[in-house]
Backbone as a chain_set.jsonl record, in Angstrom:
{"seq": "XXXXXXXXXXXXXXXXXXXXXXXXXXXXXXXXXXXXXXXXXXXXXXXXXXXXXXXXXXXXXXXXXXXXXXXXXXXXXXXXXXXXXXXXXXXXXXXXXXXXXXXXXXXXXXXXXXXXXXXXXXXXXXXXXXXXXXXXXXXXXXXXXXXXXXXXXXXXXXXXXXXX", "coords": {"N": [[17.915, -23.349, 21.986], [18.668, -23.244, 19.369], [18.4, -24.451, 15.958], [19.432, -26.924, 13.701], [19.867, -26.395, 10.248], [19.835, -26.83, 6.724], [22.432, -28.698, 5.038], [25.619, -27.342, 4.074], [27.63, -27.072, 1.344], [30.185, -29.615, 0.776], [31.681, -30.591, 2.868], [30.621, -31.012, 5.416], [29.555, -28.758, 6.695], [26.938, -26.81, 8.266], [23.829, -25.017, 8.17], [22.671, -22.988, 10.802], [20.07, -21.997, 12.713], [20.002, -19.644, 15.027], [18.795, -18.9, 18.259], [19.751, -17.102, 20.02], [20.362, -13.778, 21.269], [22.478, -12.39, 19.985], [23.282, -13.944, 17.151], [25.748, -15.327, 16.697], [26.597, -15.857, 19.233], [25.72, -18.308, 20.074], [27.695, -20.186, 19.905], [29.077, -19.867, 22.257], [27.779, -21.438, 24.049], [28.372, -23.991, 23.46], [29.265, -27.327, 24.308], [26.217, -28.206, 22.626], [23.007, -29.706, 23.143], [20.932, -32.353, 21.872], [17.47, -33.423, 21.896], [17.52, -36.173, 22.212], [19.787, -36.623, 23.64], [22.232, -36.54, 22.328], [25.339, -34.842, 21.823], [26.712, -31.796, 20.626], [29.513, -30.198, 19.478], [30.49, -27.06, 18.58], [32.866, -26.185, 16.278], [33.665, -24.281, 14.498], [32.496, -21.174, 13.204], [30.648, -19.019, 11.147], [29.091, -15.992, 10.194], [26.041, -15.632, 8.385], [23.37, -14.714, 6.154], [20.667, -14.269, 8.159], [21.2, -16.697, 9.465], [23.719, -18.767, 11.026], [26.677, -20.288, 9.838], [28.002, -23.361, 10.561], [30.606, -25.563, 11.734], [30.701, -28.797, 13.023], [32.088, -30.779, 15.512], [33.287, -33.891, 14.485], [31.574, -34.131, 12.326], [31.976, -34.524, 9.048], [31.193, -34.73, 6.432], [28.855, -34.05, 3.76], [26.686, -35.814, 3.793], [26.639, -36.693, 6.482], [26.08, -34.233, 7.679], [23.57, -33.662, 6.575], [21.978, -35.5, 7.91], [21.555, -34.267, 10.304], [19.832, -32.183, 9.905], [17.148, -30.161, 10.92], [17.427, -30.803, 13.599], [16.807, -29.944, 16.849], [18.408, -27.786, 19.175], [19.678, -27.617, 22.463], [20.464, -26.384, 25.778], [21.588, -27.025, 29.077], [19.589, -25.705, 31.681], [20.888, -24.511, 33.897], [23.194, -23.486, 32.8], [22.573, -21.122, 31.641], [22.596, -18.864, 33.2], [21.666, -16.026, 35.279], [18.647, -14.05, 35.087], [17.808, -10.671, 34.206], [15.908, -8.066, 35.871], [12.503, -8.132, 34.951], [13.032, -9.78, 32.814], [12.825, -12.868, 31.186], [13.187, -16.385, 30.759], [11.805, -18.285, 28.173], [11.33, -20.976, 28.74], [10.966, -20.914, 31.482], [8.49, -19.814, 31.744], [6.664, -21.419, 30.416], [4.053, -23.595, 31.189], [3.225, -22.279, 33.466], [0.47, -21.333, 35.546], [-2.228, -19.475, 34.323], [-4.05, -16.725, 35.291], [-6.733, -14.453, 36.118], [-6.72, -11.209, 37.77], [-8.697, -11.398, 39.637], [-8.658, -14.017, 40.287], [-9.73, -15.921, 38.595], [-9.161, -18.828, 36.826], [-7.52, -19.105, 33.807], [-6.121, -20.937, 32.335], [-3.191, -22.71, 31.22], [0.127, -21.585, 30.466], [1.276, -22.254, 27.306], [2.869, -21.571, 25.168], [5.072, -19.082, 23.763], [5.254, -16.42, 21.492], [6.811, -14.543, 18.853], [5.902, -12.632, 16.429], [6.87, -10.488, 15.139], [5.515, -8.112, 15.602], [5.452, -7.824, 18.265], [5.649, -9.625, 21.376], [3.686, -12.558, 22.073], [1.513, -14.463, 24.175], [0.432, -17.744, 24.603], [-2.368, -19.358, 25.863], [-3.683, -22.292, 27.197], [-6.774, -23.445, 27.993], [-8.529, -25.602, 30.39], [-10.657, -26.668, 29.036], [-11.961, -26.066, 25.789], [-11.066, -23.615, 23.221], [-7.651, -22.517, 22.581], [-6.234, -19.455, 23.803], [-4.82, -16.371, 22.835], [-2.747, -13.792, 23.932], [-1.476, -10.419, 24.034], [1.875, -10.128, 25.083], [2.496, -8.097, 27.159], [3.221, -5.582, 29.643], [0.858, -4.338, 30.415], [-1.156, -6.204, 29.832], [-0.17, -8.535, 30.966], [0.438, -8.157, 33.942], [1.606, -9.338, 36.208], [4.119, -11.616, 36.917], [4.863, -14.48, 38.387], [7.073, -16.56, 38.932], [8.138, -18.231, 40.932], [5.809, -18.735, 42.369], [4.422, -20.085, 40.486], [2.635, -18.955, 38.622], [1.005, -16.569, 36.423], [-0.496, -13.383, 35.958], [-3.171, -12.392, 34.004], [-4.689, -9.741, 32.393], [-7.204, -9.613, 30.475], [-7.672, -7.796, 27.463], [-10.439, -5.577, 27.035], [-11.506, -4.966, 24.57], [-10.484, -4.891, 21.146], [-9.184, -2.226, 19.539], [-9.788, -0.933, 16.399], [-8.08, 0.848, 13.958], [-8.888, 3.658, 11.851], [-9.346, 3.05, 8.377], [-6.792, 3.889, 6.049]], "CA": [[18.96, -22.403, 21.64], [18.747, -23.152, 17.926], [18.027, -25.634, 15.187], [20.237, -27.128, 12.506], [19.19, -26.325, 8.965], [20.373, -27.637, 5.642], [23.881, -28.81, 4.86], [26.249, -26.351, 3.2], [28.835, -27.628, 0.741], [30.423, -31.047, 0.809], [32.585, -30.977, 3.955], [29.972, -31.155, 6.706], [29.041, -27.534, 7.307], [25.486, -26.738, 8.432], [23.178, -23.787, 8.579], [22.16, -23.083, 12.157], [19.216, -20.885, 13.123], [20.317, -19.399, 16.428], [17.802, -18.117, 18.973], [20.416, -16.187, 20.942], [20.206, -12.387, 20.836], [23.522, -12.289, 18.963], [23.308, -15.308, 16.61], [27.055, -15.974, 16.844], [26.812, -16.202, 20.646], [25.352, -19.698, 20.334], [28.938, -20.954, 20.067], [29.5, -19.754, 23.657], [27.074, -22.458, 24.823], [28.807, -25.305, 22.991], [28.473, -28.215, 23.464], [24.762, -28.141, 22.651], [22.406, -31.032, 23.264], [19.679, -32.68, 21.197], [16.497, -34.059, 22.805], [17.873, -37.578, 22.45], [21.003, -36.691, 24.438], [23.463, -36.324, 21.563], [26.036, -33.601, 22.118], [27.331, -31.216, 19.434], [30.496, -29.159, 19.771], [30.732, -26.167, 17.443], [34.307, -25.95, 16.154], [33.889, -23.113, 13.647], [31.248, -20.48, 12.95], [30.698, -17.758, 10.406], [27.743, -15.444, 10.062], [25.436, -15.558, 7.063], [22.095, -14.018, 6.171], [19.65, -14.827, 9.045], [21.67, -17.926, 10.113], [25.169, -18.897, 11.075], [27.174, -21.521, 9.223], [28.857, -23.963, 11.583], [31.22, -26.881, 11.658], [30.467, -29.521, 14.254], [33.091, -31.815, 15.726], [32.905, -35.233, 14.059], [30.758, -34.094, 11.106], [32.963, -34.191, 8.011], [30.67, -34.901, 5.073], [27.514, -33.538, 3.514], [25.729, -36.837, 4.223], [26.531, -36.609, 7.943], [25.428, -32.965, 7.988], [22.156, -33.778, 6.201], [21.287, -36.279, 8.954], [21.296, -33.392, 11.447], [18.844, -31.167, 9.541], [15.971, -30.033, 11.803], [17.719, -31.188, 14.982], [16.729, -28.825, 17.783], [19.561, -27.74, 20.07], [19.344, -27.121, 23.795], [21.538, -26.307, 26.768], [21.051, -27.187, 30.423], [19.103, -24.431, 32.225], [21.866, -23.91, 34.809], [24.264, -22.838, 32.026], [22.066, -19.874, 31.068], [22.833, -17.73, 34.086], [20.509, -15.359, 35.881], [17.983, -13.053, 34.251], [17.651, -9.33, 34.762], [14.526, -7.767, 36.238], [11.593, -8.092, 33.792], [13.573, -10.623, 31.749], [12.426, -14.232, 31.494], [13.407, -17.427, 29.77], [10.539, -18.906, 27.775], [11.179, -22.256, 29.447], [10.498, -20.659, 32.839], [7.096, -19.382, 31.681], [5.825, -22.521, 29.931], [3.485, -24.397, 32.257], [2.665, -21.472, 34.547], [-0.974, -21.13, 35.561], [-2.626, -18.125, 33.93], [-5.296, -16.371, 35.952], [-7.018, -13.02, 36.175], [-6.429, -10.645, 39.09], [-9.755, -11.832, 40.551], [-8.426, -15.422, 40.603], [-10.31, -16.83, 37.604], [-8.115, -19.561, 36.118], [-7.705, -19.089, 32.354], [-5.462, -22.108, 31.771], [-1.742, -22.794, 31.402], [0.954, -21.041, 29.384], [1.808, -23.347, 26.487], [3.846, -21.093, 24.182], [5.276, -17.65, 23.556], [5.573, -16.185, 20.082], [7.159, -13.2, 18.401], [5.632, -12.584, 14.999], [7.429, -9.252, 14.612], [4.795, -6.942, 16.105], [5.46, -7.903, 19.722], [5.496, -10.979, 21.907], [2.344, -13.048, 22.375], [1.51, -15.617, 25.066], [-0.679, -18.642, 24.303], [-2.918, -19.985, 27.059], [-4.579, -23.418, 26.916], [-7.672, -23.719, 29.114], [-8.844, -27.013, 30.616], [-11.575, -27.04, 27.948], [-12.182, -24.97, 24.854], [-9.94, -23.236, 22.354], [-6.56, -21.741, 23.165], [-6.363, -18.0, 23.686], [-3.529, -15.708, 22.673], [-2.783, -12.434, 24.442], [-0.203, -9.689, 23.942], [2.736, -10.306, 26.255], [2.893, -6.746, 27.556], [3.0, -5.333, 31.071], [-0.551, -3.984, 30.619], [-1.974, -7.413, 29.761], [0.422, -9.511, 31.891], [1.091, -7.295, 34.932], [2.287, -10.087, 37.265], [4.742, -12.901, 36.581], [5.328, -15.037, 39.656], [7.632, -17.865, 38.575], [8.226, -19.048, 42.152], [4.452, -19.129, 42.725], [3.873, -20.905, 39.413], [1.494, -18.325, 37.957], [1.057, -15.208, 35.931], [-1.809, -12.748, 35.932], [-3.524, -11.811, 32.704], [-5.834, -8.843, 32.343], [-7.605, -9.618, 29.063], [-8.189, -6.519, 26.96], [-11.891, -5.6, 26.835], [-11.771, -4.968, 23.134], [-9.368, -4.48, 20.304], [-9.592, -1.066, 18.771], [-9.293, -0.903, 15.024], [-7.886, 2.185, 13.443], [-9.591, 3.993, 10.615], [-8.554, 2.736, 7.175], [-6.158, 5.062, 5.438]], "C": [[19.039, -22.203, 20.133], [18.299, -24.437, 17.267], [18.925, -25.709, 13.958], [19.348, -27.046, 11.275], [19.882, -27.227, 7.971], [21.903, -27.661, 5.651], [24.358, -27.735, 3.898], [27.514, -26.98, 2.642], [28.962, -29.123, 0.963], [31.196, -31.529, 2.035], [31.959, -30.942, 5.337], [29.499, -29.887, 7.373], [27.514, -27.551, 7.307], [25.031, -25.31, 8.655], [22.656, -24.03, 9.994], [21.356, -21.826, 12.445], [19.397, -20.741, 14.623], [19.224, -18.536, 17.053], [18.429, -17.21, 20.023], [20.303, -14.776, 20.388], [21.234, -12.048, 19.756], [23.675, -13.702, 18.4], [24.635, -16.035, 16.786], [27.327, -16.409, 18.281], [26.423, -17.633, 20.964], [26.585, -20.566, 20.544], [29.438, -20.913, 21.515], [28.869, -20.837, 24.535], [27.46, -23.874, 24.407], [29.504, -26.04, 24.13], [26.972, -28.052, 23.704], [24.201, -29.553, 22.633], [21.15, -31.148, 22.415], [18.757, -33.336, 22.214], [16.89, -35.489, 23.159], [19.187, -37.739, 23.205], [22.302, -36.536, 23.669], [24.026, -34.948, 21.874], [26.754, -33.109, 20.866], [28.239, -30.062, 19.835], [30.75, -28.352, 18.505], [32.22, -25.856, 17.404], [34.628, -24.729, 15.309], [32.532, -22.499, 13.343], [31.517, -19.249, 12.109], [29.264, -17.298, 10.195], [27.325, -15.398, 8.606], [24.1, -14.843, 7.218], [21.056, -14.798, 6.99], [20.03, -16.151, 9.719], [23.166, -17.787, 10.345], [25.512, -20.216, 10.401], [28.186, -22.093, 10.201], [29.492, -25.258, 11.1], [31.02, -27.508, 13.031], [31.485, -30.643, 14.344], [32.528, -33.18, 15.318], [32.044, -35.281, 12.809], [31.658, -33.613, 9.977], [32.444, -34.338, 6.587], [29.264, -34.313, 4.974], [26.453, -34.529, 4.017], [25.538, -36.795, 5.736], [25.796, -35.338, 8.361], [23.933, -33.044, 7.685], [21.362, -34.55, 7.246], [20.914, -35.416, 10.158], [20.249, -32.32, 11.156], [17.608, -31.288, 10.432], [16.187, -30.561, 13.221], [17.682, -29.938, 15.852], [17.866, -28.935, 18.793], [19.212, -27.034, 21.373], [20.608, -27.015, 24.633], [20.874, -26.466, 28.134], [20.715, -25.812, 31.003], [20.141, -23.752, 33.102], [23.026, -23.235, 34.088], [23.832, -21.482, 31.468], [22.308, -18.656, 31.941], [21.534, -17.143, 34.606], [19.926, -14.34, 34.904], [17.962, -11.714, 34.966], [16.189, -9.15, 35.184], [13.701, -7.594, 34.961], [12.155, -8.821, 32.578], [13.301, -12.067, 32.15], [12.87, -15.166, 30.39], [12.053, -18.042, 29.447], [10.298, -20.188, 28.563], [10.677, -22.063, 30.873], [9.016, -20.286, 32.868], [6.149, -20.497, 31.243], [5.354, -23.351, 31.122], [2.928, -23.593, 33.414], [1.15, -21.414, 34.42], [-1.238, -19.682, 35.172], [-3.977, -17.838, 34.56], [-5.498, -14.871, 35.911], [-6.707, -12.519, 37.581], [-7.504, -11.015, 40.11], [-9.655, -13.324, 40.875], [-9.057, -16.413, 39.637], [-9.182, -17.5, 36.816], [-8.452, -19.592, 34.627], [-7.113, -20.331, 31.687], [-3.983, -22.103, 32.102], [-1.033, -22.169, 30.205], [1.537, -22.223, 28.611], [2.837, -22.877, 25.471], [3.952, -19.581, 24.253], [5.742, -17.479, 22.13], [6.018, -14.751, 19.883], [7.002, -13.205, 16.894], [6.112, -11.27, 14.378], [6.749, -8.004, 15.138], [4.737, -6.934, 17.629], [5.203, -9.327, 20.174], [4.036, -11.285, 22.23], [2.493, -14.261, 23.29], [0.25, -16.432, 24.769], [-1.076, -19.388, 25.566], [-3.869, -21.092, 26.632], [-5.453, -23.65, 28.152], [-7.905, -25.214, 29.276], [-9.778, -27.532, 29.534], [-11.756, -25.821, 27.053], [-10.93, -24.615, 24.082], [-8.861, -22.47, 23.113], [-6.846, -20.257, 22.956], [-4.959, -17.42, 23.615], [-3.69, -14.251, 23.086], [-1.45, -11.745, 24.162], [0.594, -9.892, 25.226], [3.341, -8.951, 26.592], [2.625, -6.585, 29.045], [1.531, -5.002, 31.341], [-1.436, -5.232, 30.667], [-1.474, -8.476, 30.732], [1.188, -8.716, 32.965], [1.886, -8.032, 36.008], [2.83, -11.391, 36.693], [5.402, -13.39, 37.854], [5.833, -16.455, 39.382], [7.691, -18.775, 39.808], [6.848, -19.552, 42.572], [3.749, -19.934, 41.638], [2.694, -20.29, 38.674], [1.872, -17.0, 37.322], [-0.368, -14.693, 35.864], [-2.011, -12.118, 34.568], [-4.766, -10.949, 32.881], [-6.253, -8.753, 30.879], [-8.11, -8.247, 28.617], [-9.693, -6.644, 26.722], [-12.257, -5.663, 25.363], [-10.499, -4.588, 22.403], [-9.854, -3.346, 19.431], [-8.963, -1.121, 17.395], [-9.165, 0.542, 14.602], [-8.708, 2.42, 12.178], [-8.736, 3.635, 9.432], [-7.992, 4.009, 6.567], [-6.444, 5.106, 3.968]], "O": [[19.428, -21.133, 19.663], [17.876, -25.384, 17.929], [19.154, -24.715, 13.27], [18.228, -27.557, 11.26], [20.446, -28.26, 8.333], [22.561, -26.773, 6.193], [23.615, -27.278, 3.028], [28.388, -27.382, 3.41], [27.993, -29.808, 1.291], [31.356, -32.734, 2.231], [32.674, -30.851, 6.335], [29.073, -29.932, 8.528], [26.88, -28.204, 6.477], [25.743, -24.499, 9.246], [22.252, -25.142, 10.336], [21.895, -20.719, 12.424], [18.995, -21.612, 15.394], [18.779, -17.558, 16.452], [17.717, -16.612, 20.829], [20.163, -14.59, 19.179], [20.883, -11.477, 18.723], [24.158, -14.584, 19.11], [24.645, -17.247, 17.004], [28.199, -17.245, 18.518], [26.767, -18.131, 22.036], [26.537, -21.56, 21.27], [30.144, -21.822, 21.951], [29.359, -21.121, 25.628], [26.929, -24.846, 24.944], [30.275, -25.419, 24.862], [26.524, -27.798, 24.822], [24.854, -30.483, 22.16], [20.399, -30.186, 22.254], [19.208, -33.759, 23.278], [16.627, -35.959, 24.266], [19.658, -38.86, 23.395], [23.366, -36.414, 24.275], [23.283, -34.008, 22.154], [27.338, -33.904, 20.129], [27.802, -29.086, 20.444], [31.174, -28.895, 17.484], [32.777, -25.33, 18.368], [35.733, -24.194, 15.386], [31.533, -23.21, 13.236], [32.49, -18.529, 12.33], [28.349, -18.106, 10.039], [28.138, -15.159, 7.713], [23.751, -14.414, 8.317], [20.612, -15.866, 6.567], [19.228, -16.681, 10.488], [23.793, -16.818, 9.915], [24.709, -21.15, 10.404], [29.114, -21.403, 10.622], [28.994, -25.937, 10.202], [31.149, -26.846, 14.06], [31.717, -31.367, 13.376], [31.442, -33.573, 15.745], [31.802, -36.364, 12.277], [32.056, -32.448, 9.941], [33.183, -34.096, 5.633], [28.584, -34.111, 5.98], [25.445, -34.125, 4.597], [24.408, -36.854, 6.222], [24.985, -35.361, 9.287], [23.119, -32.543, 8.461], [20.179, -34.273, 7.443], [20.049, -35.797, 10.947], [19.821, -31.618, 12.072], [17.096, -32.384, 10.661], [15.223, -30.745, 13.963], [18.432, -28.99, 15.622], [18.238, -30.031, 19.212], [18.546, -25.999, 21.383], [21.675, -27.491, 24.247], [19.72, -26.077, 28.314], [21.479, -24.863, 30.831], [20.268, -22.529, 33.059], [23.774, -22.481, 34.71], [24.648, -20.769, 30.883], [22.232, -17.526, 31.458], [20.452, -17.691, 34.398], [20.617, -13.839, 34.018], [18.084, -11.646, 36.189], [15.342, -9.991, 34.884], [14.16, -6.974, 34.001], [11.792, -8.513, 31.443], [13.515, -12.452, 33.3], [12.923, -14.781, 29.222], [11.248, -18.29, 30.344], [9.177, -20.449, 29.001], [10.028, -22.954, 31.421], [8.36, -20.427, 33.9], [4.984, -20.526, 31.641], [6.157, -23.76, 31.96], [2.231, -24.145, 34.266], [0.612, -21.443, 33.313], [-0.552, -18.771, 35.637], [-4.929, -18.6, 34.392], [-4.554, -14.111, 35.697], [-6.457, -13.317, 38.484], [-7.259, -10.956, 41.315], [-10.463, -13.847, 41.642], [-8.936, -17.623, 39.831], [-8.35, -16.821, 36.214], [-9.526, -20.044, 34.232], [-7.548, -20.729, 30.606], [-3.566, -21.566, 33.127], [-1.527, -22.218, 29.078], [2.205, -23.084, 29.184], [3.606, -23.69, 24.957], [3.051, -18.895, 24.735], [6.523, -18.28, 21.615], [5.649, -13.858, 20.647], [7.856, -13.717, 16.17], [5.797, -10.974, 13.225], [7.35, -6.93, 15.123], [4.036, -6.109, 18.216], [4.616, -10.129, 19.449], [3.262, -10.404, 22.606], [3.473, -14.999, 23.197], [-0.851, -15.889, 24.692], [-0.236, -19.974, 26.25], [-4.757, -20.871, 25.808], [-4.952, -24.003, 29.22], [-7.527, -26.003, 28.41], [-9.703, -28.7, 29.154], [-11.709, -24.683, 27.519], [-9.875, -25.225, 24.258], [-9.123, -21.858, 24.148], [-7.594, -19.865, 22.06], [-4.032, -17.918, 24.253], [-4.62, -13.564, 22.664], [-0.415, -12.405, 24.063], [0.041, -9.834, 26.324], [4.519, -8.691, 26.349], [1.882, -7.37, 29.635], [1.011, -5.354, 32.4], [-2.369, -5.296, 31.467], [-2.275, -9.242, 31.269], [2.413, -8.61, 32.915], [2.745, -7.434, 36.657], [2.103, -12.166, 36.071], [6.367, -12.802, 38.34], [5.107, -17.429, 39.577], [7.335, -19.951, 39.731], [6.725, -20.669, 43.075], [2.629, -20.408, 41.829], [1.844, -21.013, 38.154], [2.9, -16.399, 37.633], [-1.32, -15.463, 35.732], [-1.147, -11.412, 34.05], [-5.765, -11.385, 33.452], [-5.733, -7.929, 30.128], [-8.893, -7.612, 29.325], [-10.17, -7.682, 26.264], [-13.21, -6.339, 24.973], [-9.565, -4.033, 22.983], [-10.817, -3.49, 18.678], [-7.759, -1.328, 17.251], [-10.048, 1.359, 14.863], [-9.159, 1.476, 11.529], [-7.529, 3.876, 9.447], [-8.632, 5.06, 6.572], [-5.994, 6.021, 3.278]]}, "num_chains": 1, "name": "protein.A"}
């Protein structure tokens, strides 16, 4: 859901990089959990440039806030609700088998990325280097979460435009 950044000021505030569509909406999922099971309740939030600044219950000093820097924050899957058609949670896609429409197994989905030009899906084969494909309907026409797979139609070539 997000990750704590650097401390702000002296009274325990923290930067928080939120992965929710509306960054301030991360507070709606409070309390948030760390991998080690710690729970964090957001008591105050204000928006800032590319992050939100938060107060967390029980964190009252800069030193305490600094200890939380780079702590990844999660929420139980059942608290996320249902997805719309053609909408997926990354966590639901990680681990799916990736195969072509002819049944050739390409590997497993290990990550999804958004570098600004569109989503990408990373596939790790049983042997060899990872492959990255555009996460578009043309390249990934079938996503079968219940069946544990997605279908990838690798592009034959990448067309380069003429230099301007």
